[in-house]
N, C-alpha and C positions, 0 to 999 in steps of 0.2 A: 504494500500500500504506500503510495507516495506521500511524503510529508510536505504539504503545501504551505506550511507556516514559514514566513521569511526568517532569516537569521540576523535580524537587526540587533538583537540582544543575545548573548551567549546561551541563555537558559530557554529561549523561545522554542527552538527545535526539539530539545528533549521533552519539553512540556506540551508538545503538539496535541496529543490525544486529550490531555487535561483541558487545554484551551478549547478544543472542538467540543468536548462534552459540556463544559460550562456555557459555551456559546449557544449550543443547541437547547440547553435547559433554559437559558434566558429568553431565547426566541419563543420557545413553547409557553413560557409563563406570560410573555407579552401577548401571545395569541389568546390565552385563557382570559386575561384581564380585558382584552378587547371584546371577547364574546360575552363577558359578564356585563359590559356596559350596554349591550343591546337589550331592548325590552323583552321580557319573557313572553313567548307566544301564548295565545289563548287556547290553542289546540294541544292535546297531549303529544308527547314526543313519539316519533315512529320507531320501529325496531331498528332500522338502519341508523338513525340518529343516535340512539342509545349505544349501539355497537361501536360506532365511530368515536363517540365520547369515551367509552370504556377503553378502546385501544389507545386513544390519546392520553388518558390518565395513566394507563399502564406504561406507556413510553416515557412519560415525564417522571413517574416514580422509579422506573428502571434507571433513568439518567441520574436522578437525585440520590437514590439509595444504593446503587450498585456501581455505575460507571465512574462518577465523579470521585467518590471516596477511594475506589480502587486505583484510579489513575493518580490521585494525590499520593497515596502510599507508595505506588511504584515510582513516581517522580522523586519523592523524598528519599527512598531507599537507593535507587540506581544513580540518579544524577547528583542530588545533594549529598548523598552518602551519609544520611542521618542514621547511623547504626547504634549499636549498644556500646561502641568503643569511644564515641565522642560524647563529652559531658558538658552540660550547661552549668551544673553545680555539683561539686563533690561533697560527700558527707564530711562534716567537720569544718567546712569552709565558712568563713565569717562574712556575712553580707548584712550591712546596715545594723551592726552590733548584735547580730543573731547568728548562732552557729546552726547550720542545717544538719539535721540528724540523718538524712538519707541522700542518695545520689539521684540526680535528674539527668538522664541521658537524652540525646536528640531523638532516639527512637520513641521514647515516651512523649516527647513534644509532638512528633509526627502523629502518633496515635490520638493524642488529645485534640489535634486539629481535625483528624478524621471523625472523631466523636462529635466535635462541634458542627461538622458538616451534617451529620445525622440529626442532631438536635435542631439546627436551623431548618433543615428539610422537613422534619416532623411538624414543627411549629407552623411553617408556611403551608404545609398540606392541610393542617387543621383549620387555619385561617381561610384558605381558599375554599375548602369544603363548606364552611359556614357561610362565607360570602356568596357562594353559588346557590345555596339553598334559600338565602334571603333576597336574591335578586328579584326585581320587579315589585317588591313590597313597598308601600308608601312609608316614608319616614314619619315617625310621630312628631307632630308639631309641638312647639313649646306651649305650655298651658297659658302663659301670659306673655304677650308680645312686649318686648322691651321698647320703651319710647326711643325714637331716634335722637341722637345727640349731635351737637355741632362739633367742629374740629377742636373746640376748646373744652368739650366734655359737658356742656350745658344742654338740657333737653330743648328740643325744638318745639316752638308753638305752632299749632295748626292755624293757617290763615283762613279767615272767613271767605266765602265765595264772593269776590268782588269783581266787577266788570274790569276787563283789562284796558288800560289806557295806553295810548301810543306815545304821547308826549306829555311831559309834566307841565300842566298849565296851558297848553295850547290846544285848540280844537281842530286845527287843520293839518295835523301830522308833524308839527315842528317847524314848518316853513314860516319865517317871519318876514 
């Protein structure tokens, strides 16, 4: 498979599949948000629409929960070489007047980032599922409308219905 990522930066080609996976995930999420903004149709969904939606959701969840975390771990292990031999903090090392009681290696950092990808994906999935179910519903109006205020923060008074005058004090439109 050809790597179509340019080599502007030294890490771009090794992270090619990660970049493609994240790009496809973002494009898919943009499509979902665009579909959510459309009004909900009055008729029930057809079988074909439901199947297309389920295939789309499966593809996005595969990207979010399988491809992107796997490619991140592969990129961190192979290119960045974040293994168990590189350490961020050693046990007994003093940082900000505190001695660390354990080691933190770069493999643990890589796994924490992968776990963060899962947590963000799960939260985004729950939020999108909820927003999809609530689309088309009317938003509840405020119980009491706040009075409009001027740019100085004072409430505006309502003007009584007065006839509009063209000129101040003249009857012929301001030509004197």
